[in-house]
C-alpha positions as CSV (number, residue, x, y, z in Angstrom):
1,M,-48.2,16.3,-68.4
2,W,-45.3,14.0,-67.7
3,V,-41.8,15.1,-66.8
4,K,-39.1,12.5,-66.9
5,I,-35.8,12.7,-65.0
6,R,-32.9,10.4,-64.8
7,T,-31.8,9.2,-61.4
8,T,-30.1,6.2,-59.8
9,P,-32.4,3.6,-58.2
10,Q,-31.0,4.6,-54.8
11,Q,-31.8,8.3,-55.3
12,R,-35.3,7.4,-56.6
13,D,-35.9,5.3,-53.5
14,E,-34.7,8.1,-51.2
15,W,-37.0,10.7,-52.8
16,F,-40.0,8.4,-52.6
17,A,-39.2,7.7,-48.9
18,K,-39.0,11.4,-48.2
19,A,-42.3,12.0,-49.8
20,H,-43.9,9.1,-47.9
21,A,-42.4,10.4,-44.6
22,R,-44.0,13.7,-45.2
23,G,-47.3,12.1,-46.1
24,V,-47.5,13.4,-49.6
25,S,-47.4,11.9,-53.1
26,F,-44.1,11.9,-54.9
27,S,-45.5,14.3,-57.5
28,D,-46.6,16.8,-54.8
29,F,-43.2,16.4,-53.1
30,A,-41.3,17.1,-56.3
31,R,-43.5,20.1,-57.3
32,Q,-43.3,21.7,-53.9
33,S,-39.5,21.0,-53.7
34,M,-38.9,22.5,-57.2
35,N,-41.0,25.6,-56.3
36,G,-39.0,26.1,-53.0
37,V,-42.1,25.3,-50.9
38,V,-41.5,23.6,-47.6
39,V,-43.2,20.3,-47.7
40,R,-45.1,19.6,-44.5
41,K,-46.3,16.3,-43.4
42,R,-50.1,15.8,-43.5
43,R,-51.4,15.6,-40.0
44,G,-53.8,12.8,-39.3
45,P,-55.7,12.2,-36.1
46,R,-53.4,11.5,-33.2
47,P,-53.6,7.9,-32.0
48,V,-55.3,7.7,-28.6
49,D,-54.8,5.0,-26.1
50,P,-58.0,3.0,-25.6
51,A,-57.4,2.9,-21.9
52,L,-57.4,6.8,-21.9
53,L,-60.7,6.9,-23.8
54,L,-62.2,4.5,-21.3
55,Q,-61.2,6.6,-18.4
56,L,-62.5,9.8,-20.1
57,A,-65.8,8.0,-20.8
58,R,-66.1,7.1,-17.1
59,L,-65.4,10.6,-16.0
60,G,-68.0,11.9,-18.5
61,N,-70.5,9.5,-17.1
62,N,-69.8,10.8,-13.6
63,L,-70.3,14.4,-14.8
64,N,-73.6,13.4,-16.4
65,Q,-74.8,11.8,-13.2
66,L,-73.9,14.8,-11.1
67,A,-75.7,17.1,-13.6
68,R,-78.8,15.0,-13.5
69,W,-78.7,14.9,-9.7
70,A,-78.2,18.6,-9.4
71,N,-80.9,19.4,-11.8
72,R,-83.4,17.0,-10.5
73,D,-84.3,19.1,-7.5
74,Q,-82.2,22.2,-7.0
75,R,-83.8,22.9,-3.6
76,Y,-82.3,19.8,-2.0
77,A,-79.0,19.5,-3.9
78,D,-76.1,19.5,-1.6
79,R,-73.8,22.1,-3.3
80,L,-70.8,21.1,-1.2
81,A,-71.1,17.5,-2.3
82,I,-71.3,18.6,-5.9
83,L,-68.3,20.8,-5.6
84,S,-66.4,18.0,-3.9
85,E,-67.2,15.6,-6.7
86,L,-66.2,18.2,-9.3
87,V,-62.9,18.8,-7.6
88,S,-62.3,15.0,-7.5
89,I,-63.1,14.7,-11.2
90,E,-60.8,17.7,-12.0
91,R,-57.9,16.0,-10.1
92,E,-58.5,12.8,-12.1
93,L,-58.5,14.7,-15.4
94,T,-55.2,16.4,-14.4
95,A,-53.6,13.1,-13.5
96,L,-54.8,11.5,-16.8
97,R,-53.4,14.5,-18.8
98,Q,-50.1,14.3,-17.0
99,R,-49.8,10.5,-17.7
100,H,-50.8,11.1,-21.3
101,E,-48.3,13.9,-21.8
102,V,-45.5,11.8,-20.4
103,A,-46.4,9.0,-22.7
104,D,-46.4,11.4,-25.7
105,A,-42.9,12.6,-24.7
106,D,-41.5,9.0,-24.9
């Protein structure tokens, strides 16, 4: 069913811009606005910096290598060396997270 409403071109453009900014169609925006529903923006996946993905992939590879090495022969695995590497990886992840959170705040 169609509902027609008179408006100025400027008002129409503003309403369509508001709907677009919230990530919904104008029809959804109008229905939800008329019903007193708060219109929320659709959340898509967050954009991720390719450099961050590359760093995470490298850390994941390091973890896989450590796991293979530790599982290969548990009798000879140097547990201190494994713990040291894991602490190093944890520090790198923390630094990456901090840099990424700072970038998100900007």
